[in-house]
C-alpha positions, 0 to 999 in steps of 0.5 A, a space after each residue: 499499499 502506498 503511503 498516505 500524503 500529509 501536508 504540514 503547514 507552519 511558518 516555523 521550520 522548527 515546528 515543521 521539523 517536530 511534526 516531521 520527526 513525530 511522524 517519521 515512522 508512520 509510512 506517510 509522505 510529508 509535504 511542507 508548506 510555509 504559510 496558508 497561501 503555500 499550503 493552498 498551492 501544495 494542496 493543488 500539486 498534491 490533490 491526493 493528500 489525506 490530511 492537512 496539519 496547519 498552524 494558525 498564525 502565519 504571514 501571507 495567509 493564516 491557517 484560519 484564512 486558508 481553512 475558510 478558503 478551502 471550506 467556502 470553495 467546497 474543496 475541503 470535502 472529506 479532507 481532514 485538517 488538524 490545527 496545530 497551534 500555540 493558540 488555545 482561545 475557545 473562539 478560535 477553536 469554534 471558528 476552526 470547527 465551523 470551517 471543518 477542522 477535525 482537530 485542535 492540538 496546542 503547541 508544544 505538543 506531545 508527539 504521541 498525541 499527534 500520531 494518534 490523531 493522524 492515525 485516526 484521521 488517515 485510517 
């Protein structure tokens, strides 16, 4: 079986590296993007993606803006999104859920928690 593809969107290189490290043994193809706009481009180039893991606070286009763009255009469909962020404000969580986010993990994160969420959503 070919590996599932996950798009990891975060403007912080170290945060992306932590996600890649946490998921390295999960038989996944990991695609990196540096902000929401880049994430949309990577999604266009990787239409077979199984999951998006996305930060909220990023330059150019935030994670919530990217999520809203996908949701409003109908391109989100069954593609699950996990928001991985330093934010813990209930109103942001509510906005993300309204636009289709399936998970919310606060940084710094426990790798096992991220792995469990990814396994559940790409199964």
